[in-house]
N, C-alpha and C positions, 0 to 999 in steps of 0.2 A: 695278145699279151699273157705272159705268164701270170696266172692267178696269184701267185705269191707276191708278186711285184704290183699289183693293181692297185692303185691308191683309191681305196672306196670306203674304208671302215673309219667310223667316227667313235671316240673312246669318251665315255663321262668321267670328268674328273673334277671332284670337288663340286663346284657350283656352276659348272660350265663344261660344254663338250669342245673336243680338240680333234682335228683332223682335216680331210681324209689321209688315212694312212694305209700302207700295205701290210700285210702278215708280216712280212718279215721286219718291218719297222717295229711293228708292235713287240715282236719277240725280243728286238734289241731294247725297247724301253723298259720290258719287263727285266731283261739282262742287267739294265743299269738301274733298277730300282725305282725308276721314274714313276711307272705304274704297276700293278699287281693283276693276277688274273681273277681277280674278285671283282674287277670293273664291269661296268655295263657297257655294252657295245651296240653299234647299229650300222646298217648301211640300207642304201636305197632299195626298196621292195620290200623291206621287215615292216610288220606292222607295229611294232613296238621294239623299245630297247630290251636286252636279253642279256644274262649274266655271260660273260666271255666262254666259259666253259661248257655253254649249253649248245655253243655251235660246232659243227662238224671241223670246220677249219681251225679250230684252237683247242680241241679234245687233246691234242697232243701234249699240249703245255701243262696238264693236269699233274705230271711227273716231275714237273720243272723244279730244280732244287731252290730253296728259299734264300734270298740275299740278305746277309746279316748287316751289310754295309749300311750306313745312314742313307736314307733316300734323298734324292736331289729335290724331290718335289713331293709333298704329303698328298697321297692318293687317297681318295676317300670316294663313298658311293651315296651321299648325302641326299640327292634330289630323287633318283629313283627309289630310295628307301624312305619316302617321306610319309607313306602311309604307316610303314612298321614305327616310325618315330612317334606318330599319333597314339599307335597303340600302346607304345610304352608310357606316354604322357597319360593316357586314360589310367593306367594302372598306377602312376604314382598319386593322380588325383584321389583315386579310391582309399589308397592308403594314407593320404596327407589330412583327412579329416573334413574336407570341404562338404558342406550339407549337399544331400542327394539333389535337391531342385535346383540348387545354384550350381551345382557341378554340371547338371544337364544342360543348362543354359550356356555355360562358359564353354563346355565341350563342344556344342553346336556351332557357336562362333568361332572357335579355335579350329575345329575340325575344317569348317568353310575355308578359312585362310590357308591352312596347311595345304588342303587339296587342290586349292586353285594355284598356290605357288608351285606344288609338284607338277601340275600339267604345264604350267609356263617353262619350268626348267627342263623337265624330262623330254618334251616334244620339241623343245627348241622353237618354239612358236613365233618368237620375236628375237631381235638382236641382243647380244649380251648387255649393252649400256641399257637397252629397254628394259630388259629383265630385271635389272638392278632397281631401275626406278619402281617398276612394276612390283617388285617384292617389297621395297621401301614403303611404297603406299599401303600394302597389304598389312605390314607389320603397324602402320601408323593407325589404319583402321581397327586393329586388333589391340591397340594400347589399353583401352579400358579393361579388357579381358585379360591381358597379359599383367597389368598393374594389380589386377585382384590376385591373381595367382602367384606374383613375384615373392610375397611374404613366405609361400609354402614351397615355392620352387626357386630358390635365388638364383640359378643359372637363367631363367627367363629374364632377369632384369637387363642382361647383356643386350637384349633385341629393343631395349627403349633406348631413345636418343634423346639427349639433354638439349638438343637444338632442334629448331623447326626443320621440315623438308625444304631442300632448296633445288628447284628444277633448272636454276640458271647457274649452277656449279657443277663442276664434272663430278661423276661420281666417286673417284679416287680422291679429288680434293676435298668432296664432302665428308669421306670417311676421316681423313686427316681432322678436319674441323671436329668432327665427332668425338674423335679419340682425344683430343686435348681437353675439350669440354668435360668428357667422363672422368678426367683425372681428378684425385681427391688433392685438395690444397694442402693439406697435413703433409703430404709428399714433398711436393715442391711447385711452385707456382709455373704455369705454362702459357706460351703464347704461340700461335702460329696463324698466317696469312696466306690467303689464295685469291685468285681474282675470279669475278664472274665472268661467263662466255658471252654475256651480252654486250653489246656496245664496246668492242675492243677498243676503239679509238678514243674512247672517254671511259676507260675502266672504272669499274668500282670494286674495291678491295674489301674481303669479308675478313675480320680478325674474330678468331676465336680463342678462348681463355677459360681457365678455371678459377679466373680471379672472381670476387664478389661483385654485385651490382655497384654502379657509380664510381668506378674506378676510373680517373681522368689519365688519358694517356696523349702523348704528341707523336705524331707520324710523320716521317721525313721520307721524302722520295728524291734518291740523288741519281741521276742518269751517268752511266759509264760512259765517258766522252768518245771512246774510240768505237761503240756500237752506236751511238744516235744517228738517227738519219736526219740530215738537213740542218742539224743544229750541234755546237760543240759542249753544250752544257745544257743541264734542266736541273732546278731545285724547287721543291715544294714543301710545305709544311702545313699539316691539318690537324685538328684536334678529334679525338675519339673519345667515347665514354662506353665502358662495357655495360649492356643490360642483358641480363638472361644468357649469359656467356658470349655475347656477340655484339660485336661494333662494326660498323659499316663507314668507309670512305667512299662516297659516292661520286662519280663522273668526274674524274680526275681529268683536267684540261689544261692546256698551255695558256695560262693568263686569259686571255680575251675570249674564253669559251671555245678555243680552237683544240682540234685533235692533239692528243699527247704525242711528242716524237716517238717513233717506233724504235726500240732496242733495248739493251739491258738496264736495270734499275736495280739499286740497293733499296730496299724498304726497311727504315730502322724506325724502332720505337722507343721512346723514352718515357720515363714518369713525367707528368705535366707538373706545373709550378706546385711547390710544397703546399701554399695556402689553398690549394684548390683539394687536396687530399685528406681523407680523414686520418686521425692518428693512426688508428690500427691498419688503414692501407699502407702507410708509410712504412712499419715495419715488414709487411708482406713484401712490398716491391724491394727491400733490401735483401730479400731471399734469393733474387735472381743472380747468377753467376755474371761475374764482371765480363764486359764485352768491350773490345777496342774498335773502334771506327773512326776514321779521319777524312774529314770533308770541310771546305770553309764554311763557318758559322754554323757547324754540326759537332756534337751536340751543345747545347750551351753549357756555360761552366756549371759544375755541381749537380748537374741531370744525368741521372743512372739510365744507361742504355740497358733495355730489357729483352730486346730481340732485333736480330738482323736477317734479312733473307734476300737473295736475289730473284727476280722474276724478269722475263721479257715481256713488257707491254708496249701496247700500240698497234698490236694485229700480229699476224702470223709470222713466224721466222722462216721464211722459205728462200728459194733460190733468187726470187725476184728481189726480195729484201738485200739479200748479200751482193746482188749485181749492182743496185742503186746505192748501197752504202759504198762500193768500190768506186764507183763513179763519182760520188760526192767527196770522197778522200781525195781522188785526184784533183778535183776542181779546188779542195782546200790546199793542197801542196802548191797548185799553180799561182793561186792567189797570195798565198805566204810567200812565195819567192818573189812576186811583184813588189809586196810591201817591205821585203827585207831589202831589195834592191833601192827602193826610194830612200829608205831610212839610212841606208849606208852612204849614199849620195850626200843627204842634208847632213848626216853626222861628219862627213869629211870635209864638207864645205864650212861648217860650223867650227871645227877645230882649226882651220886653215884661218878663218877670218879673226878667230879669237888670238891665235898667236900673232897676227898682223897687228892686231889693235894695241895688244901688249908691247911688241917691239917698237911699235911707232910712238907709243906714250913714253917708253924708256928713253928714247931719243929726245922727244919734246923736253923731258926734265933736264938734259943737258945742255938745252939751249939757254943762253942769257937774255939774247936781244928779242924783245917783243915781236919785232917783225920777223925775224927769222923763225920764231915759234908759230906765227900765223902762216908763213909760207909753207912749213914743213906740215903742219896739222889740217888746215882748212881743205885742200884738193882730197886728202886722204879721208878726211871725215865725210865728205860728201859722197864719196864713192862707198863707203862704209856703210852709211845711213840707207843707201839703195838697196843693199843687202838686207839690212835690218828690217826694212819694210816689206820686202818680199818674204822673208821669213815669217813675219808676224801674220800676213796675208794667208799663208799656208796654214798657219796655227790656227786662225779662225774657221777654216774649213774642217777642222779635226775637233769637233765639238764632243765634250765629255760622252754625251749619249751616244754619238756616232762612234766613237771609238769602241764603247763598251758593246756596242749590239753588231756593228759593220765591220769592224776589223779584227783580223786574227792576231796581228801583233799591237794591239792597242796599247798595252802596257810600255811597249818601246816607243810607241809614238808620243805617249805622255811623258817619258824620261826624254826624249828628244825636245819637247815642247819646255820641260823645266829647266833644261840646259840652255837652250835657246834664249829664254828669257833672262837668265841670270847674265848669260855673256853680252846681251844687249845693255843690261843695266850698269855693266862694268865699262863699256864703252861710252855710255852717256855721263856717267861719273867722269871719265876721263875727258870728255869733250868740255865739261863743265869747267874742270880744272885747266884746260889749256887757254880760257879766257881770263883766268886770274892773273893779275899782276904780281911779280915777286913769287917767293918759295910758297910751297902750301904750308899750312900748319900741321903740327902733329895728328891733331884731330882729323882733318882733312885726309891725310896720308893714312891714317888708320882706318877709316871709312873706306876708302879705296881698296885696301889691302884686304878687308874683310870681305867686300863684294868678290874680289878677285879669287880669295880661297874658296868661297862657295860656289862660284862658277867652275874652278877647278875640280871641286869634289864632282859637280853634277856632270861635267864632259867626260871625267874618268870613269864613273858609273855608268854613263851610257855605253862606253866602248866597253867596258868589263862585262855588259851582258849582251850587247851585240855579237861580238867576236866569237863566243862559243856556239851561238845558234846558226852564225854563217858557215862556220867549220862543220857543223852537224846538224842540218835544218829540219831533219825527220826522225821521229821517234820510233821506237822498236814496234809500236803499234800500227805504224805508217800513218801517223798524224803529224802536222806541222809542230816542232818543238817550240815551246813559247817561253817569254821570260817569265820570272817569279813575281 
């Protein structure tokens, strides 16, 4: 293989190394201002990292033109130069006025931390994530030293974390939490949320904020219906109180301690009830920018939304999840189609029987002879009553709990029930009127007319909501379209 194209070189960039690259690839990165010739470099067989221009393969780059365009990525040599940084720090301490005895103790502790950190980074002894955790632990161990030095060297305060270490949070997420907690409240109140990597099926949310202690918040978790696996909705409300920049929402589950459905969720945080907040806290919370979010029951009226964020919860978003979600959506559409067909049949029969009873009652009112009335009405009523009994038996199998939990088109079934009950009441009133001798009184006529008007409205409402769904049964997200 051509040596120029052999991918064997690793380049130290910032706080990590990248590679392997070929010589030509490194030259291109220098040309693109991604790295510079000042980077340290290494390949298998070398005892240590060396400056790039110290190696024969790269000496020709010494005369390379300087790129004045803004670099796409900031290139530094932090880790290999760690001992130089320690030297500069020593000079700073000497000039800062720290007493010699104290300075010696501080430098011994700090030098040990810096040296160990340099070894970990420079030689790539561990993976990047482990490196970050190791350095975080080193900084935590050195915090007493850093705190003593921070007054004299303000830049060192950046190493201090306002929140405790969290091994069960991804390093990038921990940095998000830390950066939020570091912000000064005088600038703007800030909140962010991440999830712990432990127990993904019953996740724990970690809230970070620069708000003072004892701020009460309400956390809402709303599932995005087109992403949830094996359910079509999820809603949860929890309380949280900020303490030392952190609040936890632990072990989120689906009701009876079941794993949370896998899918996308909106985490929304609002202020708690006003009577739970201290007066000064109320004014701070009003500093948050206004946010809009719409979901049933969220947020309570006059409750300020202070934060929203989308998170994938319940496990890993992988190919298996996508395939299972597709299968689940297909089963939903099949079930929804069956329900629509059943509702359509019942709705058609209900309207037909409603028209029949109204027409028969109008004919009944024209009859003068009681025997003629009886002959006209009784056989019809007997058949119609059989239909009414069958309808009520079906209604009994559609309990409110079942319609809410087990039916996709539960709301349409509820509207069918409402229309059916009102139509049956009309027929019963007509049957009672058929047994009366003589004309109906104005009050009796008005009562039947009122029941008829209510039944008309219910039947029309059912039709108006059913027809559009029959015409367009599936949403753009591939889910069954539902009644409002």
